[in-house]
C-alpha positions as CSV (number, residue, x, y, z in Angstrom):
1,M,-25.8,18.6,28.5
2,T,-24.0,21.5,30.2
3,T,-27.1,23.6,29.9
4,S,-29.2,20.8,31.4
5,F,-26.8,20.5,34.3
6,A,-26.9,24.3,34.8
7,H,-30.7,24.3,34.9
8,F,-30.7,21.3,37.3
9,V,-28.5,22.9,39.9
10,R,-30.7,25.9,39.9
11,G,-33.8,23.8,40.5
12,Q,-35.2,24.5,37.0
13,F,-36.1,20.9,36.2
14,R,-38.5,21.5,33.4
15,D,-35.9,23.7,31.6
16,A,-33.2,21.0,32.2
17,A,-35.4,18.4,30.6
18,R,-36.1,20.6,27.6
19,A,-32.4,21.3,27.2
20,N,-31.4,17.6,27.3
21,P,-33.4,14.8,28.9
22,A,-30.3,12.6,29.1
23,G,-28.4,15.4,30.8
24,L,-31.2,15.6,33.4
25,L,-31.0,11.9,34.0
26,I,-27.2,12.1,34.5
27,A,-27.6,15.1,36.8
28,V,-30.1,13.3,39.0
29,S,-27.9,10.2,39.0
30,C,-24.9,12.3,40.1
31,A,-26.9,14.0,42.8
32,G,-27.9,10.6,44.1
33,L,-24.3,9.3,43.9
34,V,-22.9,12.0,46.2
35,P,-24.7,10.8,49.4
36,W,-24.2,7.2,48.4
37,C,-20.4,7.8,48.1
38,W,-20.2,9.5,51.5
39,L,-22.2,6.7,53.2
40,S,-20.0,4.1,51.5
41,A,-16.8,5.8,52.6
42,W,-18.1,6.2,56.1
43,R,-19.0,2.5,56.4
44,G,-15.8,1.4,54.6
45,R,-17.7,-0.6,51.9
46,L,-19.8,-0.1,48.9
47,L,-23.5,0.0,49.9
48,G,-25.7,-2.4,47.8
49,I,-23.0,-3.1,45.3
50,G,-21.5,-6.6,44.9
51,D,-19.3,-6.0,41.9
52,P,-18.3,-2.4,41.4
53,W,-17.1,-3.1,37.8
54,T,-20.5,-4.4,36.7
55,A,-22.3,-1.6,38.5
56,T,-20.1,1.0,36.8
57,A,-20.5,-0.6,33.4
58,V,-24.3,-0.7,33.8
59,L,-24.4,3.0,34.9
60,L,-22.2,4.2,32.1
61,A,-24.0,2.1,29.5
62,S,-27.4,3.5,30.6
63,W,-26.1,7.1,30.4
64,G,-24.7,6.4,27.0
65,F,-27.9,4.8,25.8
66,A,-30.0,7.7,27.0
67,G,-27.7,10.2,25.3
68,L,-27.8,8.2,22.1
69,V,-31.6,8.0,22.2
70,V,-31.9,11.8,22.7
71,W,-29.4,12.4,19.9
72,L,-31.3,10.1,17.5
73,V,-34.7,11.6,18.3
74,R,-33.3,15.1,17.7
75,W,-31.5,14.1,14.6
76,G,-34.7,12.6,13.2
77,T,-36.8,15.7,13.7
């Protein structure tokens, strides 16, 4: 995933997807979380999140699931 992140920050999205699609998904998510965190801090509350523990669990589970799928597909080929 490190290679995928490195390609992502350089704007090489196709290479990032080739390196690791799950890494690209996580990189895009993290890039979206940065402005969301700033806006939430500025307003003093989490934007669009009712229960932060559930939101965190869903986000981490989806990242883990994506990583597992990529790993299983590569392992099977």
